[in-house]
TORKOL-4160 file (C-alpha; in steps of 0.2 Angstrom, whole numbers, padded with zeros to 4 digits, m for minus):
458
<pt num="1" X="m0243" Y="m0322" Z="m0315"/>
<pt num="2" X="m0225" Y="m0328" Z="m0314"/>
<pt num="3" X="m0212" Y="m0317" Z="m0323"/>
<pt num="4" X="m0200" Y="m0325" Z="m0336"/>
<pt num="5" X="m0186" Y="m0327" Z="m0324"/>
<pt num="6" X="m0197" Y="m0337" Z="m0313"/>
<pt num="7" X="m0202" Y="m0348" Z="m0327"/>
<pt num="8" X="m0184" Y="m0351" Z="m0332"/>
<pt num="9" X="m0179" Y="m0356" Z="m0315"/>
<pt num="10" X="m0194" Y="m0368" Z="m0314"/>
<pt num="11" X="m0188" Y="m0375" Z="m0331"/>
<pt num="12" X="m0171" Y="m0378" Z="m0322"/>
<pt num="13" X="m0178" Y="m0387" Z="m0308"/>
<pt num="14" X="m0189" Y="m0397" Z="m0319"/>
<pt num="15" X="m0174" Y="m0402" Z="m0329"/>
<pt num="16" X="m0162" Y="m0406" Z="m0315"/>
<pt num="17" X="m0161" Y="m0424" Z="m0319"/>
<pt num="18" X="m0157" Y="m0421" Z="m0338"/>
<pt num="19" X="m0144" Y="m0407" Z="m0333"/>
<pt num="20" X="m0136" Y="m0420" Z="m0322"/>
<pt num="21" X="m0136" Y="m0434" Z="m0335"/>
<pt num="22" X="m0128" Y="m0422" Z="m0348"/>
<pt num="23" X="m0114" Y="m0418" Z="m0335"/>
<pt num="24" X="m0111" Y="m0436" Z="m0332"/>
<pt num="25" X="m0109" Y="m0439" Z="m0350"/>
<pt num="26" X="m0095" Y="m0426" Z="m0352"/>
<pt num="27" X="m0087" Y="m0432" Z="m0336"/>
<pt num="28" X="m0086" Y="m0450" Z="m0343"/>
<pt num="29" X="m0074" Y="m0443" Z="m0356"/>
<pt num="30" X="m0056" Y="m0444" Z="m0350"/>
<pt num="31" X="m0050" Y="m0427" Z="m0357"/>
<pt num="32" X="m0033" Y="m0427" Z="m0349"/>
<pt num="33" X="m0024" Y="m0413" Z="m0358"/>
<pt num="34" X="m0006" Y="m0418" Z="m0352"/>
<pt num="35" X="m0007" Y="m0436" Z="m0359"/>
<pt num="36" X="m0003" Y="m0439" Z="m0377"/>
<pt num="37" X="m0014" Y="m0455" Z="m0376"/>
<pt num="38" X="m0029" Y="m0445" Z="m0372"/>
<pt num="39" X="m0028" Y="m0433" Z="m0387"/>
<pt num="40" X="m0044" Y="m0442" Z="m0395"/>
<pt num="41" X="m0053" Y="m0440" Z="m0379"/>
<pt num="42" X="m0049" Y="m0421" Z="m0379"/>
<pt num="43" X="m0057" Y="m0420" Z="m0396"/>
<pt num="44" X="m0072" Y="m0431" Z="m0391"/>
<pt num="45" X="m0075" Y="m0419" Z="m0376"/>
<pt num="46" X="m0073" Y="m0403" Z="m0388"/>
<pt num="47" X="m0086" Y="m0412" Z="m0400"/>
<pt num="48" X="m0098" Y="m0416" Z="m0386"/>
<pt num="49" X="m0098" Y="m0398" Z="m0379"/>
<pt num="50" X="m0100" Y="m0391" Z="m0397"/>
<pt num="51" X="m0115" Y="m0403" Z="m0400"/>
<pt num="52" X="m0123" Y="m0398" Z="m0383"/>
<pt num="53" X="m0121" Y="m0380" Z="m0386"/>
<pt num="54" X="m0130" Y="m0383" Z="m0403"/>
<pt num="55" X="m0144" Y="m0392" Z="m0394"/>
<pt num="56" X="m0145" Y="m0378" Z="m0382"/>
<pt num="57" X="m0148" Y="m0366" Z="m0396"/>
<pt num="58" X="m0132" Y="m0358" Z="m0398"/>
<pt num="59" X="m0125" Y="m0352" Z="m0415"/>
<pt num="60" X="m0109" Y="m0351" Z="m0425"/>
<pt num="61" X="m0103" Y="m0366" Z="m0416"/>
<pt num="62" X="m0085" Y="m0369" Z="m0421"/>
<pt num="63" X="m0071" Y="m0381" Z="m0415"/>
<pt num="64" X="m0055" Y="m0371" Z="m0418"/>
<pt num="65" X="m0039" Y="m0381" Z="m0420"/>
<pt num="66" X="m0023" Y="m0374" Z="m0411"/>
<pt num="67" X="m0005" Y="m0380" Z="m0410"/>
<pt num="68" X="m0012" Y="m0391" Z="m0396"/>
<pt num="69" X="m0030" Y="m0395" Z="m0391"/>
<pt num="70" X="m0045" Y="m0387" Z="m0399"/>
<pt num="71" X="m0055" Y="m0372" Z="m0393"/>
<pt num="72" X="m0074" Y="m0372" Z="m0394"/>
<pt num="73" X="m0083" Y="m0356" Z="m0398"/>
<pt num="74" X="m0101" Y="m0352" Z="m0399"/>
<pt num="75" X="m0113" Y="m0337" Z="m0397"/>
<pt num="76" X="m0131" Y="m0331" Z="m0396"/>
<pt num="77" X="m0132" Y="m0313" Z="m0401"/>
<pt num="78" X="m0151" Y="m0310" Z="m0403"/>
<pt num="79" X="m0153" Y="m0298" Z="m0388"/>
<pt num="80" X="m0147" Y="m0283" Z="m0399"/>
<pt num="81" X="m0133" Y="m0271" Z="m0399"/>
<pt num="82" X="m0140" Y="m0260" Z="m0385"/>
<pt num="83" X="m0138" Y="m0275" Z="m0373"/>
<pt num="84" X="m0122" Y="m0281" Z="m0365"/>
<pt num="85" X="m0112" Y="m0295" Z="m0372"/>
<pt num="86" X="m0105" Y="m0308" Z="m0360"/>
<pt num="87" X="m0090" Y="m0319" Z="m0364"/>
<pt num="88" X="m0091" Y="m0335" Z="m0354"/>
<pt num="89" X="m0074" Y="m0343" Z="m0352"/>
<pt num="90" X="m0071" Y="m0361" Z="m0346"/>
<pt num="91" X="m0060" Y="m0376" Z="m0350"/>
<pt num="92" X="m0065" Y="m0395" Z="m0353"/>
<pt num="93" X="m0048" Y="m0402" Z="m0350"/>
<pt num="94" X="m0044" Y="m0411" Z="m0333"/>
<pt num="95" X="m0029" Y="m0416" Z="m0323"/>
<pt num="96" X="m0022" Y="m0434" Z="m0322"/>
<pt num="97" X="m0030" Y="m0446" Z="m0310"/>
<pt num="98" X="m0015" Y="m0453" Z="m0301"/>
<pt num="99" X="m0014" Y="m0461" Z="m0288"/>
<pt num="100" X="m0028" Y="m0471" Z="m0296"/>
<pt num="101" X="m0029" Y="m0483" Z="m0281"/>
<pt num="102" X="m0035" Y="m0469" Z="m0269"/>
<pt num="103" X="m0051" Y="m0467" Z="m0279"/>
<pt num="104" X="m0066" Y="m0475" Z="m0271"/>
<pt num="105" X="m0074" Y="m0476" Z="m0288"/>
<pt num="106" X="m0067" Y="m0475" Z="m0305"/>
<pt num="107" X="m0063" Y="m0457" Z="m0309"/>
<pt num="108" X="m0072" Y="m0457" Z="m0326"/>
<pt num="109" X="m0087" Y="m0467" Z="m0320"/>
<pt num="110" X="m0097" Y="m0452" Z="m0312"/>
<pt num="111" X="m0105" Y="m0458" Z="m0296"/>
<pt num="112" X="m0117" Y="m0449" Z="m0285"/>
<pt num="113" X="m0114" Y="m0452" Z="m0266"/>
<pt num="114" X="m0122" Y="m0442" Z="m0252"/>
<pt num="115" X="m0126" Y="m0427" Z="m0263"/>
<pt num="116" X="m0109" Y="m0427" Z="m0271"/>
<pt num="117" X="m0105" Y="m0431" Z="m0289"/>
<pt num="118" X="m0088" Y="m0440" Z="m0290"/>
<pt num="119" X="m0077" Y="m0439" Z="m0305"/>
<pt num="120" X="m0062" Y="m0431" Z="m0312"/>
<pt num="121" X="m0067" Y="m0414" Z="m0318"/>
<pt num="122" X="m0083" Y="m0413" Z="m0309"/>
<pt num="123" X="m0078" Y="m0397" Z="m0299"/>
<pt num="124" X="m0063" Y="m0391" Z="m0310"/>
<pt num="125" X="m0071" Y="m0387" Z="m0321"/>
<pt num="126" X="m0084" Y="m0397" Z="m0331"/>
<pt num="127" X="m0097" Y="m0394" Z="m0318"/>
<pt num="128" X="m0095" Y="m0375" Z="m0319"/>
<pt num="129" X="m0096" Y="m0375" Z="m0338"/>
<pt num="130" X="m0111" Y="m0385" Z="m0338"/>
<pt num="131" X="m0119" Y="m0374" Z="m0325"/>
<pt num="132" X="m0117" Y="m0359" Z="m0336"/>
<pt num="133" X="m0124" Y="m0368" Z="m0351"/>
<pt num="134" X="m0139" Y="m0375" Z="m0341"/>
<pt num="135" X="m0143" Y="m0358" Z="m0335"/>
<pt num="136" X="m0144" Y="m0351" Z="m0354"/>
<pt num="137" X="m0153" Y="m0367" Z="m0358"/>
<pt num="138" X="m0167" Y="m0364" Z="m0346"/>
<pt num="139" X="m0169" Y="m0346" Z="m0352"/>
<pt num="140" X="m0168" Y="m0349" Z="m0371"/>
<pt num="141" X="m0181" Y="m0364" Z="m0369"/>
<pt num="142" X="m0193" Y="m0352" Z="m0360"/>
<pt num="143" X="m0189" Y="m0334" Z="m0366"/>
<pt num="144" X="m0178" Y="m0324" Z="m0377"/>
<pt num="145" X="m0160" Y="m0323" Z="m0369"/>
<pt num="146" X="m0159" Y="m0305" Z="m0362"/>
<pt num="147" X="m0141" Y="m0302" Z="m0366"/>
<pt num="148" X="m0129" Y="m0307" Z="m0379"/>
<pt num="149" X="m0117" Y="m0322" Z="m0375"/>
<pt num="150" X="m0101" Y="m0329" Z="m0382"/>
<pt num="151" X="m0093" Y="m0345" Z="m0376"/>
<pt num="152" X="m0074" Y="m0348" Z="m0376"/>
<pt num="153" X="m0070" Y="m0365" Z="m0370"/>
<pt num="154" X="m0052" Y="m0372" Z="m0371"/>
<pt num="155" X="m0044" Y="m0389" Z="m0368"/>
<pt num="156" X="m0027" Y="m0383" Z="m0361"/>
<pt num="157" X="m0030" Y="m0374" Z="m0345"/>
<pt num="158" X="m0022" Y="m0388" Z="m0335"/>
<pt num="159" X="m0006" Y="m0387" Z="m0344"/>
<pt num="160" X="m0005" Y="m0368" Z="m0344"/>
<pt num="161" X="m0015" Y="m0363" Z="m0359"/>
<pt num="162" X="0000" Y="m0362" Z="m0371"/>
<pt num="163" X="m0011" Y="m0357" Z="m0386"/>
<pt num="164" X="m0025" Y="m0347" Z="m0378"/>
<pt num="165" X="m0016" Y="m0329" Z="m0379"/>
<pt num="166" X="m0012" Y="m0332" Z="m0397"/>
<pt num="167" X="m0030" Y="m0337" Z="m0401"/>
<pt num="168" X="m0037" Y="m0322" Z="m0392"/>
<pt num="169" X="m0025" Y="m0310" Z="m0401"/>
<pt num="170" X="m0030" Y="m0317" Z="m0418"/>
<pt num="171" X="m0049" Y="m0317" Z="m0414"/>
<pt num="172" X="m0051" Y="m0300" Z="m0405"/>
<pt num="173" X="m0066" Y="m0295" Z="m0416"/>
<pt num="174" X="m0074" Y="m0313" Z="m0414"/>
<pt num="175" X="m0072" Y="m0312" Z="m0394"/>
<pt num="176" X="m0076" Y="m0293" Z="m0392"/>
<pt num="177" X="m0087" Y="m0292" Z="m0377"/>
<pt num="178" X="m0092" Y="m0279" Z="m0362"/>
<pt num="179" X="m0087" Y="m0291" Z="m0348"/>
<pt num="180" X="m0081" Y="m0310" Z="m0346"/>
<pt num="181" X="m0089" Y="m0322" Z="m0334"/>
<pt num="182" X="m0077" Y="m0335" Z="m0327"/>
<pt num="183" X="m0085" Y="m0348" Z="m0316"/>
<pt num="184" X="m0068" Y="m0356" Z="m0311"/>
<pt num="185" X="m0067" Y="m0347" Z="m0294"/>
<pt num="186" X="m0077" Y="m0357" Z="m0282"/>
<pt num="187" X="m0085" Y="m0353" Z="m0265"/>
<pt num="188" X="m0079" Y="m0352" Z="m0247"/>
<pt num="189" X="m0093" Y="m0363" Z="m0241"/>
<pt num="190" X="m0109" Y="m0371" Z="m0247"/>
<pt num="191" X="m0119" Y="m0357" Z="m0237"/>
<pt num="192" X="m0108" Y="m0342" Z="m0242"/>
<pt num="193" X="m0109" Y="m0337" Z="m0260"/>
<pt num="194" X="m0093" Y="m0329" Z="m0266"/>
<pt num="195" X="m0087" Y="m0317" Z="m0279"/>
<pt num="196" X="m0068" Y="m0315" Z="m0282"/>
<pt num="197" X="m0063" Y="m0297" Z="m0287"/>
<pt num="198" X="m0044" Y="m0298" Z="m0286"/>
<pt num="199" X="m0032" Y="m0311" Z="m0292"/>
<pt num="200" X="m0014" Y="m0310" Z="m0287"/>
<pt num="201" X="m0001" Y="m0310" Z="m0301"/>
<pt num="202" X="0014" Y="m0322" Z="m0302"/>
<pt num="203" X="0033" Y="m0322" Z="m0304"/>
<pt num="204" X="0042" Y="m0338" Z="m0305"/>
<pt num="205" X="0061" Y="m0341" Z="m0305"/>
<pt num="206" X="0074" Y="m0355" Z="m0304"/>
<pt num="207" X="0090" Y="m0350" Z="m0294"/>
<pt num="208" X="0105" Y="m0360" Z="m0295"/>
<pt num="209" X="0121" Y="m0358" Z="m0284"/>
<pt num="210" X="0137" Y="m0365" Z="m0290"/>
<pt num="211" X="0153" Y="m0368" Z="m0279"/>
<pt num="212" X="0167" Y="m0381" Z="m0284"/>
<pt num="213" X="0168" Y="m0389" Z="m0301"/>
<pt num="214" X="0162" Y="m0406" Z="m0294"/>
<pt num="215" X="0156" Y="m0414" Z="m0278"/>
<pt num="216" X="0169" Y="m0414" Z="m0265"/>
<pt num="217" X="0174" Y="m0425" Z="m0250"/>
<pt num="218" X="0167" Y="m0416" Z="m0235"/>
<pt num="219" X="0180" Y="m0422" Z="m0224"/>
<pt num="220" X="0194" Y="m0416" Z="m0235"/>
<pt num="221" X="0187" Y="m0400" Z="m0240"/>
<pt num="222" X="0175" Y="m0396" Z="m0227"/>
<pt num="223" X="0179" Y="m0379" Z="m0219"/>
<pt num="224" X="0189" Y="m0374" Z="m0234"/>
<pt num="225" X="0176" Y="m0372" Z="m0248"/>
<pt num="226" X="0159" Y="m0364" Z="m0246"/>
<pt num="227" X="0145" Y="m0376" Z="m0247"/>
<pt num="228" X="0133" Y="m0370" Z="m0261"/>
<pt num="229" X="0118" Y="m0378" Z="m0252"/>
<pt num="230" X="0122" Y="m0368" Z="m0236"/>
<pt num="231" X="0125" Y="m0353" Z="m0247"/>
<pt num="232" X="0108" Y="m0355" Z="m0255"/>
<pt num="233" X="0100" Y="m0357" Z="m0239"/>
<pt num="234" X="0108" Y="m0342" Z="m0232"/>
<pt num="235" X="0102" Y="m0331" Z="m0247"/>
<pt num="236" X="0084" Y="m0338" Z="m0245"/>
<pt num="237" X="0083" Y="m0335" Z="m0227"/>
<pt num="238" X="0088" Y="m0317" Z="m0230"/>
<pt num="239" X="0074" Y="m0314" Z="m0241"/>
<pt num="240" X="0062" Y="m0311" Z="m0226"/>
<pt num="241" X="0065" Y="m0302" Z="m0210"/>
<pt num="242" X="0060" Y="m0307" Z="m0193"/>
<pt num="243" X="0043" Y="m0299" Z="m0196"/>
<pt num="244" X="0039" Y="m0309" Z="m0212"/>
<pt num="245" X="0042" Y="m0294" Z="m0223"/>
<pt num="246" X="0051" Y="m0297" Z="m0240"/>
<pt num="247" X="0068" Y="m0289" Z="m0240"/>
<pt num="248" X="0071" Y="m0287" Z="m0259"/>
<pt num="249" X="0076" Y="m0269" Z="m0263"/>
<pt num="250" X="0060" Y="m0259" Z="m0268"/>
<pt num="251" X="0049" Y="m0274" Z="m0267"/>
<pt num="252" X="0035" Y="m0264" Z="m0259"/>
<pt num="253" X="0037" Y="m0247" Z="m0269"/>
<pt num="254" X="0021" Y="m0250" Z="m0279"/>
<pt num="255" X="0011" Y="m0260" Z="m0266"/>
<pt num="256" X="m0005" Y="m0250" Z="m0262"/>
<pt num="257" X="m0011" Y="m0250" Z="m0244"/>
<pt num="258" X="m0026" Y="m0260" Z="m0240"/>
<pt num="259" X="m0041" Y="m0247" Z="m0241"/>
<pt num="260" X="m0053" Y="m0246" Z="m0226"/>
<pt num="261" X="m0067" Y="m0254" Z="m0238"/>
<pt num="262" X="m0056" Y="m0269" Z="m0242"/>
<pt num="263" X="m0051" Y="m0271" Z="m0224"/>
<pt num="264" X="m0070" Y="m0272" Z="m0219"/>
<pt num="265" X="m0074" Y="m0284" Z="m0234"/>
<pt num="266" X="m0060" Y="m0295" Z="m0230"/>
<pt num="267" X="m0065" Y="m0295" Z="m0211"/>
<pt num="268" X="m0081" Y="m0303" Z="m0217"/>
<pt num="269" X="m0073" Y="m0319" Z="m0224"/>
<pt num="270" X="m0074" Y="m0334" Z="m0212"/>
<pt num="271" X="m0055" Y="m0338" Z="m0216"/>
<pt num="272" X="m0047" Y="m0334" Z="m0199"/>
<pt num="273" X="m0033" Y="m0342" Z="m0190"/>
<pt num="274" X="m0043" Y="m0357" Z="m0185"/>
<pt num="275" X="m0049" Y="m0359" Z="m0203"/>
<pt num="276" X="m0031" Y="m0360" Z="m0209"/>
<pt num="277" X="m0025" Y="m0372" Z="m0195"/>
<pt num="278" X="m0039" Y="m0384" Z="m0199"/>
<pt num="279" X="m0037" Y="m0383" Z="m0218"/>
<pt num="280" X="m0017" Y="m0385" Z="m0218"/>
<pt num="281" X="m0014" Y="m0396" Z="m0202"/>
<pt num="282" X="0001" Y="m0383" Z="m0199"/>
<pt num="283" X="0005" Y="m0382" Z="m0180"/>
<pt num="284" X="0004" Y="m0363" Z="m0181"/>
<pt num="285" X="0000" Y="m0348" Z="m0192"/>
<pt num="286" X="0015" Y="m0338" Z="m0200"/>
<pt num="287" X="0014" Y="m0322" Z="m0210"/>
<pt num="288" X="0018" Y="m0304" Z="m0212"/>
<pt num="289" X="0016" Y="m0295" Z="m0196"/>
<pt num="290" X="0002" Y="m0282" Z="m0195"/>
<pt num="291" X="m0010" Y="m0292" Z="m0207"/>
<pt num="292" X="m0024" Y="m0304" Z="m0204"/>
<pt num="293" X="m0023" Y="m0321" Z="m0212"/>
<pt num="294" X="m0036" Y="m0316" Z="m0225"/>
<pt num="295" X="m0026" Y="m0300" Z="m0229"/>
<pt num="296" X="m0009" Y="m0310" Z="m0230"/>
<pt num="297" X="m0017" Y="m0323" Z="m0242"/>
<pt num="298" X="m0026" Y="m0311" Z="m0254"/>
<pt num="299" X="m0021" Y="m0293" Z="m0252"/>
<pt num="300" X="m0002" Y="m0294" Z="m0249"/>
<pt num="301" X="0013" Y="m0300" Z="m0260"/>
<pt num="302" X="0022" Y="m0316" Z="m0255"/>
<pt num="303" X="0039" Y="m0325" Z="m0259"/>
<pt num="304" X="0039" Y="m0343" Z="m0257"/>
<pt num="305" X="0051" Y="m0357" Z="m0259"/>
<pt num="306" X="0043" Y="m0371" Z="m0269"/>
<pt num="307" X="0057" Y="m0383" Z="m0270"/>
<pt num="308" X="0075" Y="m0386" Z="m0265"/>
<pt num="309" X="0088" Y="m0398" Z="m0273"/>
<pt num="310" X="0106" Y="m0402" Z="m0269"/>
<pt num="311" X="0119" Y="m0415" Z="m0265"/>
<pt num="312" X="0115" Y="m0432" Z="m0259"/>
<pt num="313" X="0097" Y="m0436" Z="m0255"/>
<pt num="314" X="0096" Y="m0455" Z="m0257"/>
<pt num="315" X="0094" Y="m0466" Z="m0242"/>
<pt num="316" X="0110" Y="m0469" Z="m0232"/>
<pt num="317" X="0125" Y="m0457" Z="m0230"/>
<pt num="318" X="0137" Y="m0449" Z="m0242"/>
<pt num="319" X="0149" Y="m0436" Z="m0236"/>
<pt num="320" X="0149" Y="m0423" Z="m0250"/>
<pt num="321" X="0150" Y="m0405" Z="m0252"/>
<pt num="322" X="0138" Y="m0403" Z="m0267"/>
<pt num="323" X="0144" Y="m0394" Z="m0283"/>
<pt num="324" X="0128" Y="m0384" Z="m0284"/>
<pt num="325" X="0111" Y="m0381" Z="m0276"/>
<pt num="326" X="0094" Y="m0375" Z="m0284"/>
<pt num="327" X="0079" Y="m0367" Z="m0277"/>
<pt num="328" X="0062" Y="m0364" Z="m0286"/>
<pt num="329" X="0055" Y="m0347" Z="m0280"/>
<pt num="330" X="0038" Y="m0340" Z="m0283"/>
<pt num="331" X="0031" Y="m0323" Z="m0279"/>
<pt num="332" X="0012" Y="m0319" Z="m0279"/>
<pt num="333" X="0010" Y="m0300" Z="m0284"/>
<pt num="334" X="m0004" Y="m0288" Z="m0280"/>
<pt num="335" X="m0010" Y="m0274" Z="m0292"/>
<pt num="336" X="0003" Y="m0262" Z="m0298"/>
<pt num="337" X="0018" Y="m0274" Z="m0296"/>
<pt num="338" X="0027" Y="m0280" Z="m0312"/>
<pt num="339" X="0034" Y="m0297" Z="m0314"/>
<pt num="340" X="0049" Y="m0290" Z="m0324"/>
<pt num="341" X="0052" Y="m0276" Z="m0311"/>
<pt num="342" X="0052" Y="m0290" Z="m0297"/>
<pt num="343" X="0064" Y="m0300" Z="m0307"/>
<pt num="344" X="0076" Y="m0285" Z="m0307"/>
<pt num="345" X="0073" Y="m0283" Z="m0288"/>
<pt num="346" X="0078" Y="m0301" Z="m0285"/>
<pt num="347" X="0094" Y="m0299" Z="m0296"/>
<pt num="348" X="0099" Y="m0283" Z="m0286"/>
<pt num="349" X="0096" Y="m0293" Z="m0270"/>
<pt num="350" X="0107" Y="m0307" Z="m0276"/>
<pt num="351" X="0121" Y="m0296" Z="m0282"/>
<pt num="352" X="0121" Y="m0286" Z="m0265"/>
<pt num="353" X="0120" Y="m0302" Z="m0254"/>
<pt num="354" X="0130" Y="m0316" Z="m0263"/>
<pt num="355" X="0147" Y="m0320" Z="m0256"/>
<pt num="356" X="0162" Y="m0321" Z="m0268"/>
<pt num="357" X="0164" Y="m0339" Z="m0264"/>
<pt num="358" X="0150" Y="m0344" Z="m0275"/>
<pt num="359" X="0142" Y="m0339" Z="m0292"/>
<pt num="360" X="0124" Y="m0339" Z="m0296"/>
<pt num="361" X="0112" Y="m0340" Z="m0311"/>
<pt num="362" X="0094" Y="m0334" Z="m0310"/>
<pt num="363" X="0081" Y="m0340" Z="m0323"/>
<pt num="364" X="0064" Y="m0330" Z="m0325"/>
<pt num="365" X="0052" Y="m0345" Z="m0329"/>
<pt num="366" X="0035" Y="m0337" Z="m0330"/>
<pt num="367" X="0025" Y="m0321" Z="m0324"/>
<pt num="368" X="0009" Y="m0312" Z="m0325"/>
<pt num="369" X="0001" Y="m0297" Z="m0318"/>
<pt num="370" X="m0012" Y="m0296" Z="m0304"/>
<pt num="371" X="m0030" Y="m0292" Z="m0310"/>
<pt num="372" X="m0044" Y="m0283" Z="m0301"/>
<pt num="373" X="m0062" Y="m0280" Z="m0305"/>
<pt num="374" X="m0073" Y="m0265" Z="m0298"/>
<pt num="375" X="m0085" Y="m0272" Z="m0286"/>
<pt num="376" X="m0097" Y="m0258" Z="m0290"/>
<pt num="377" X="m0097" Y="m0263" Z="m0309"/>
<pt num="378" X="m0114" Y="m0267" Z="m0317"/>
<pt num="379" X="m0108" Y="m0285" Z="m0320"/>
<pt num="380" X="m0102" Y="m0288" Z="m0302"/>
<pt num="381" X="m0118" Y="m0280" Z="m0295"/>
<pt num="382" X="m0129" Y="m0291" Z="m0307"/>
<pt num="383" X="m0121" Y="m0307" Z="m0300"/>
<pt num="384" X="m0121" Y="m0301" Z="m0283"/>
<pt num="385" X="m0140" Y="m0298" Z="m0283"/>
<pt num="386" X="m0142" Y="m0315" Z="m0292"/>
<pt num="387" X="m0132" Y="m0325" Z="m0278"/>
<pt num="388" X="m0141" Y="m0315" Z="m0264"/>
<pt num="389" X="m0158" Y="m0320" Z="m0272"/>
<pt num="390" X="m0154" Y="m0338" Z="m0271"/>
<pt num="391" X="m0144" Y="m0340" Z="m0255"/>
<pt num="392" X="m0153" Y="m0326" Z="m0246"/>
<pt num="393" X="m0137" Y="m0317" Z="m0240"/>
<pt num="394" X="m0126" Y="m0305" Z="m0249"/>
<pt num="395" X="m0110" Y="m0314" Z="m0256"/>
<pt num="396" X="m0093" Y="m0311" Z="m0249"/>
<pt num="397" X="m0080" Y="m0303" Z="m0260"/>
<pt num="398" X="m0064" Y="m0312" Z="m0259"/>
<pt num="399" X="m0046" Y="m0307" Z="m0264"/>
<pt num="400" X="m0040" Y="m0323" Z="m0271"/>
<pt num="401" X="m0022" Y="m0328" Z="m0267"/>
<pt num="402" X="m0019" Y="m0338" Z="m0283"/>
<pt num="403" X="m0018" Y="m0333" Z="m0301"/>
<pt num="404" X="m0029" Y="m0336" Z="m0316"/>
<pt num="405" X="m0019" Y="m0331" Z="m0331"/>
<pt num="406" X="m0034" Y="m0330" Z="m0344"/>
<pt num="407" X="m0041" Y="m0315" Z="m0333"/>
<pt num="408" X="m0026" Y="m0305" Z="m0336"/>
<pt num="409" X="m0026" Y="m0310" Z="m0354"/>
<pt num="410" X="m0044" Y="m0304" Z="m0356"/>
<pt num="411" X="m0039" Y="m0287" Z="m0348"/>
<pt num="412" X="m0024" Y="m0285" Z="m0359"/>
<pt num="413" X="m0031" Y="m0291" Z="m0375"/>
<pt num="414" X="m0049" Y="m0288" Z="m0375"/>
<pt num="415" X="m0050" Y="m0274" Z="m0363"/>
<pt num="416" X="m0063" Y="m0284" Z="m0354"/>
<pt num="417" X="m0064" Y="m0287" Z="m0335"/>
<pt num="418" X="m0069" Y="m0304" Z="m0328"/>
<pt num="419" X="m0081" Y="m0308" Z="m0315"/>
<pt num="420" X="m0074" Y="m0324" Z="m0306"/>
<pt num="421" X="m0086" Y="m0335" Z="m0296"/>
<pt num="422" X="m0090" Y="m0353" Z="m0296"/>
<pt num="423" X="m0099" Y="m0366" Z="m0286"/>
<pt num="424" X="m0085" Y="m0378" Z="m0281"/>
<pt num="425" X="m0081" Y="m0380" Z="m0263"/>
<pt num="426" X="m0064" Y="m0380" Z="m0254"/>
<pt num="427" X="m0065" Y="m0399" Z="m0250"/>
<pt num="428" X="m0070" Y="m0404" Z="m0268"/>
<pt num="429" X="m0053" Y="m0412" Z="m0269"/>
<pt num="430" X="m0048" Y="m0404" Z="m0286"/>
<pt num="431" X="m0032" Y="m0411" Z="m0294"/>
<pt num="432" X="m0033" Y="m0425" Z="m0281"/>
<pt num="433" X="m0042" Y="m0442" Z="m0279"/>
<pt num="434" X="m0060" Y="m0442" Z="m0277"/>
<pt num="435" X="m0063" Y="m0425" Z="m0284"/>
<pt num="436" X="m0082" Y="m0421" Z="m0282"/>
<pt num="437" X="m0095" Y="m0408" Z="m0284"/>
<pt num="438" X="m0109" Y="m0404" Z="m0271"/>
<pt num="439" X="m0125" Y="m0406" Z="m0282"/>
<pt num="440" X="m0136" Y="m0395" Z="m0271"/>
<pt num="441" X="m0124" Y="m0380" Z="m0273"/>
<pt num="442" X="m0121" Y="m0383" Z="m0291"/>
<pt num="443" X="m0140" Y="m0383" Z="m0294"/>
<pt num="444" X="m0142" Y="m0367" Z="m0284"/>
<pt num="445" X="m0128" Y="m0360" Z="m0295"/>
<pt num="446" X="m0138" Y="m0362" Z="m0310"/>
<pt num="447" X="m0152" Y="m0353" Z="m0303"/>
<pt num="448" X="m0140" Y="m0339" Z="m0298"/>
<pt num="449" X="m0134" Y="m0338" Z="m0316"/>
<pt num="450" X="m0151" Y="m0336" Z="m0323"/>
<pt num="451" X="m0153" Y="m0322" Z="m0311"/>
<pt num="452" X="m0137" Y="m0314" Z="m0316"/>
<pt num="453" X="m0142" Y="m0314" Z="m0335"/>
<pt num="454" X="m0158" Y="m0305" Z="m0332"/>
<pt num="455" X="m0151" Y="m0293" Z="m0319"/>
<pt num="456" X="m0137" Y="m0289" Z="m0332"/>
<pt num="457" X="m0150" Y="m0285" Z="m0345"/>
<pt num="458" X="m0159" Y="m0273" Z="m0334"/>
């Protein structure tokens, strides 16, 4: 006789067509958070999700207004106080669709081709939100949900979640949980289930270097006045040594060595030098000496130049010494590094290395800490067993190079660690034309989440 989880999984398989049509309906709503003309669409998406959660059996469904776009909350707390409570995070807003002429089919006309569902938001992250809801739908319609769940679904992730921290701070009791599930992470490949257990933090700056009071004729003043563009490039070049190490004073003081266990886990990842060459089109790999590409991309801090601007850049020629030059600089931080401390290290570097021929201004634009979740925690192990049950192999554990600010917010404000996973793939074209979701992987992800909830309860 089949057990309840097998019955729930069979229900999910029997209702795949319905799940797909419901996802298509959500994808057809152009919920672009950055565009003022789409405010009504954002509201429509929030309303659709709220109604869908209600139809799934969730309770206390509320659309909370914010100073920007609304937040959808729902819960199902019938498992009892002795069972864990999972807070499921997601976002229903999407990126703009430009350039529209590169889309093979309209971005808000969901279209299935070759087992892929094409639409803006299919992978990032409406498909992931609906996978979480569908897994619960399958359990609730065949059994009593074995854990307590809460949903926190926002409409501003793609514009930096400006109102999320304030909402979490004001609703700590409502959002109290034992752990959070964030399916916004994705997989390395369709045959390699993935759990992200570490996210790097971020420190972002704008550096401006000033020289003369205005642009100068380079023939008259060249060789007499220090060119701010040259001075900026010299300062930037000095921020790394010949081995790729960052030279800011004290930068590595709180960077922990990679443990033997982490080294072995990162070695399992199929993201070696050929992988990065194929993904990037770069002529060769560059990085910090002594570390593998996977370690450089996830376990070591970085300093990158995100943009440069100075002088005359239009077609043709104009011989000037520019009055100023600007660089955007980002640093990805690992656990125990602090964005404010890194700011002071950058200031000290500039004070020690800037020539008297220029002056500089540094603006700290944004920052956040790195986050890490214990791979041996009950939640991570419950998901690991769920992924292995569906894919037939243990998942890989990845240290993600990027940042997901809500994970840090939940750690700081709710004292809850997040399990970051997801069923999107690297070639899903998120944020780009022809974004798509691989449907077989998405459907297996629903099965894995069903296993997760049952595993967590036991």
